[in-house]
C-alpha positions in Angstrom: 198.0 106.1 110.8 198.1 105.3 107.0 198.0 101.4 107.8 195.3 101.6 110.1 193.2 103.9 107.6 193.7 101.3 104.6 192.9 98.4 107.2 189.8 99.9 108.0 188.6 100.7 104.3 189.4 97.2 103.6 187.3 96.0 106.4 184.4 98.4 105.2 184.6 96.8 101.5 184.6 93.6 102.7 181.5 94.1 105.1 179.7 95.8 102.0 180.4 92.2 100.1 177.4 90.1 100.1 177.9 86.7 101.7 178.2 83.7 99.7 175.1 81.4 99.6 173.9 78.6 97.3 170.6 80.2 97.2 171.8 83.8 95.8 174.1 82.0 93.4 171.5 79.5 92.0 173.4 76.7 93.3 170.6 74.8 95.1 169.5 71.2 93.8 167.2 71.5 91.0 165.1 69.4 88.6 166.6 69.5 85.2 164.5 67.3 82.9 165.8 66.1 79.2 162.6 66.6 77.2 163.2 63.7 75.0 160.5 62.9 72.0 159.3 59.9 74.2 158.6 62.2 77.4 157.2 65.1 75.0 154.6 62.9 72.9 153.7 61.3 76.2 153.0 64.2 77.9 150.7 65.8 75.1 149.1 62.4 74.9 148.1 62.5 78.4 146.7 65.9 78.4 144.9 65.0 75.2 143.2 61.8 76.8 142.3 63.4 79.6 140.9 66.7 78.2 138.9 65.5 75.4 136.6 63.2 77.5 136.3 65.9 80.3 135.4 68.4 77.4 132.7 66.3 75.9 131.1 65.2 78.8 130.8 69.3 79.9 129.6 69.8 76.5 126.7 66.7 77.1 125.6 68.1 80.6 125.1 71.7 79.2 123.2 70.8 76.3 120.9 69.0 78.7 119.6 72.1 80.6 117.2 74.0 79.5 117.4 77.9 79.4 114.4 79.9 78.4 115.4 83.9 77.9 112.9 86.3 77.6 113.5 90.2 77.1 110.6 92.2 78.0 112.1 95.7 78.7 110.4 96.9 74.9 107.4 95.0 75.1 106.4 96.1 78.4 106.3 99.7 77.6 103.5 101.0 75.8 104.2 104.7 75.9 106.7 106.5 73.3 108.2 108.4 76.1 110.0 105.1 78.2 111.6 107.2 80.5 108.6 109.3 81.6 106.6 106.0 81.5 108.7 104.3 84.0 109.3 107.2 86.3 105.4 107.9 86.7 104.7 106.4 90.0 100.6 106.5 89.3 100.7 104.5 86.3 100.3 100.5 86.3 103.3 99.0 85.2 101.9 95.5 85.1 102.6 93.4 81.8 102.0 89.8 81.1 104.3 87.4 79.2 103.5 83.8 78.1 106.4 81.4 77.5 106.0 78.0 75.8 108.1 75.4 77.3 110.1 73.4 74.5 111.3 70.6 76.8 110.9 69.5 79.8 112.3 71.2 82.9 113.1 69.4 86.0 112.9 71.4 89.5 114.3 73.1 90.9 114.0 75.6 87.8 116.2 78.8 88.9 114.9 82.3 88.0 117.1 85.2 87.3 116.9 88.8 86.1 119.3 89.7 83.4 120.5 93.3 82.8 122.9 94.6 80.0 124.6 97.7 79.6 124.7 98.0 83.7 128.3 98.7 84.9 128.3 97.5 88.2 132.2 97.5 88.1 132.1 101.5 88.0 134.8 102.6 90.4 132.7 105.0 92.3 129.7 102.6 92.1 131.4 100.1 93.8 132.9 101.9 96.5 129.6 103.5 97.5 128.7 101.1 100.3 129.9 101.2 103.9 130.6 97.4 104.8 131.1 98.2 108.5 127.4 99.7 108.8 126.2 96.7 106.7 127.9 94.1 109.4 126.8 95.5 112.9 125.0 98.5 114.1 127.7 99.4 116.5 130.0 101.0 113.8 132.4 103.1 115.4 133.2 105.9 112.7 130.0 107.4 111.4 132.0 110.3 109.5 134.0 107.1 107.8 130.6 105.8 106.8 129.4 108.9 105.4 132.3 109.6 103.2 132.3 105.9 101.6 128.5 106.0 101.1 128.5 109.5 98.9 126.3 110.7 97.6 123.7 108.3 98.9 124.8 108.4 102.6 122.3 110.9 104.5 118.6 112.7 103.8 117.9 116.0 103.3 117.6 116.6 107.1 121.1 115.0 107.4 119.8 111.5 109.2 121.9 108.8 108.0 120.7 105.8 105.8 120.8 102.4 106.1 121.7 100.6 104.1 123.5 103.5 102.5 125.5 103.9 99.0 124.7 104.0 95.5 124.9 100.0 95.3 121.8 99.6 97.6 120.0 102.8 96.4 120.2 101.2 92.8 118.5 98.0 94.2 116.4 96.0 91.7 112.8 96.0 92.1 110.9 94.4 89.3 108.8 91.4 90.6 107.6 88.3 88.7 104.3 85.9 89.5 104.2 82.8 87.8 101.5 80.4 86.7 101.6 77.2 84.7 98.8 76.2 82.5 96.6 78.7 84.6 97.8 77.2 87.8 99.6 79.5 90.1 103.3 78.4 91.0 104.9 79.6 94.2 108.5 80.9 93.8 110.9 80.3 96.5 113.3 83.2 97.7 115.2 81.4 100.4 118.6 80.4 100.4 119.3 82.7 96.8 122.3 84.2 98.7 125.8 83.0 99.5 125.8 81.8 103.2 128.7 83.6 103.6 127.4 86.9 102.8 124.5 86.1 104.9 126.7 85.2 108.0 129.7 87.3 108.0 128.7 90.4 105.7 125.2 91.5 106.7 124.2 91.6 110.5 121.1 90.4 112.4 120.9 93.8 114.2 120.8 95.9 111.0 117.8 97.1 110.1 116.9 99.7 107.4 116.4 103.3 108.3 115.7 105.9 106.1 115.8 103.8 103.0 115.1 105.5 99.7 114.3 108.7 101.6 116.9 110.8 100.0 116.6 113.3 97.5 116.1 110.8 94.5 114.5 107.7 94.4 116.3 104.7 93.3 115.3 101.2 92.8 113.8 98.9 95.4 112.5 99.3 99.0 113.6 97.1 102.0 111.4 96.0 104.6 112.2 98.0 107.9 111.4 95.2 110.2 113.6 92.4 108.7 117.4 92.8 109.5 119.8 93.2 106.6 120.8 89.5 106.9 117.2 88.3 105.9 116.8 90.5 103.1 118.5 88.5 100.6 117.1 90.2 97.5 119.5 93.1 98.5 122.4 90.8 99.6 122.4 89.0 95.9 122.2 92.5 94.3 125.0 93.9 96.7 127.5 91.6 95.2 128.6 93.4 92.4 129.1 91.9 89.0 132.2 92.3 87.0 130.7 92.7 83.6 127.9 95.0 82.1 125.9 92.0 81.3 125.1 90.0 84.3 122.6 87.6 85.7 121.3 87.8 89.4 119.4 84.9 91.1 115.7 86.0 91.6 113.9 82.6 93.4 113.4 79.2 92.2 110.3 77.1 91.1 110.8 73.8 93.1 108.4 71.7 90.8 108.8 70.3 87.6 107.4 71.7 84.1 106.5 69.5 81.3 107.0 69.8 77.7 104.6 72.2 75.8 103.4 73.7 79.0 102.3 77.3 78.9 104.2 79.7 81.5 102.5 83.1 82.3 104.4 85.4 84.0 103.0 88.9 85.4 105.8 91.3 85.5 105.8 94.4 87.3 107.8 96.4 85.4 109.5 98.9 87.7 113.1 99.2 87.4 114.4 102.1 85.1 116.9 100.7 82.6 115.9 103.1 80.0 117.5 106.3 80.8 121.1 104.4 80.5 120.2 102.5 77.2 120.0 99.1 79.4 117.9 95.8 78.6 116.3 93.4 80.7 115.2 90.0 80.5 113.8 87.3 82.5 115.6 83.7 82.7 114.4 80.5 83.6 116.9 77.6 83.5 117.7 74.1 85.0 120.9 73.1 86.4 123.6 70.2 86.2 126.6 69.2 87.7 128.4 72.0 86.0 125.9 74.7 86.9 123.8 76.6 84.4 124.1 76.5 80.7 128.0 76.9 79.6 129.3 75.1 76.2 132.6 77.8 76.7 134.0 75.2 79.3 133.5 71.8 77.2 134.7 73.4 73.9 137.8 74.9 75.8 138.6 71.6 77.0 138.1 69.7 73.8 140.1 72.5 71.6 142.9 72.0 74.0 142.9 68.2 74.5 142.4 68.1 70.5 145.1 70.5 69.7 147.7 68.6 72.3 146.7 65.2 70.3 147.7 66.7 67.1 150.9 67.8 68.5 151.5 64.3 69.9 150.7 62.9 66.6 152.8 65.2 64.6 155.8 64.5 67.0 155.5 61.0 66.5 155.5 61.3 62.4 158.4 63.9 62.8 160.4 61.5 64.7 159.4 58.2 62.6 160.6 60.5 59.3 163.5 62.4 60.4 165.0 60.8 63.8 167.5 62.6 65.6 170.4 60.8 67.6 169.8 62.0 71.4 172.7 63.9 73.1 174.6 62.0 75.6 173.7 63.3 78.9 177.1 62.5 80.3 178.6 65.4 78.7 176.5 67.7 80.3 178.5 70.1 82.7 176.8 69.4 85.7 177.1 65.8 85.2 181.0 66.3 84.8 183.1 65.4 88.0 185.6 67.9 87.1 184.1 71.6 87.6 186.6 73.2 85.4 186.1 70.9 82.5 185.5 72.5 79.3 184.6 71.4 75.8 
């Protein structure tokens, strides 16, 4: 009985012992390069030769972009009580701004509104929406919709708001009307939202219901006769920004504007950024193959490429001044035929 007991104990211990495999023992074939001076110098040189021209091309393209930024939130409020002024629905909030174009701007010219100190990435704000409600009118769980959209889910009498949530409730509602040299210019607001958002995230059978009819009035209103998939201002706004300073596309001017032309903008200054110390600005910008104006990409490429070239030259000088004899790879342990070889 003791013999059988010892045998069972031995078998139990052997069963717990992990099976041998080359994977667990890290014995699979692997690339083990020898970083000789030639390889290191060549690698750094190649990175520098590729990165520097890309960075210079990006900087050149960025410098060709014409960008006009006009902050208007301060000048467009004449009253000392800015919050009271913006909340008064009886006050005319029209504001006229004039911008002189320094360089020719080739169409399409992108129109953005820029907000600062607006934290769209706040956790409660980001979660206050219902994607199932936005996608289809035939959603299955109204209670989940109400819970996810809190505190802007229902009206005072309990009717559901569509679209619900704080993000839709705070929709940006300043408007801009443009004229160039006193000639009216049309703003194209088609295709300003991502096609994937329009086709997949916002349903063609979902229409606004009870919007901005809750306890507090937030931002802009919506057209009750248009489905959400066609209300692109809302779709653009619902794609929340990661940083407190952000721009969102308002529309496009398809025609060219020449240097020294005067752009007159009539702004309806409706959106309340004064309650939380935010700012508003209008941005007009052309575009290139890298998108909008962005010097960072070019500077980053040039900096990385320059550092690599500098390191390559430093290794060349060091190798010439103080050369070292390379080790013989045949003496490496994995190249020895005898696995038990020890130096």
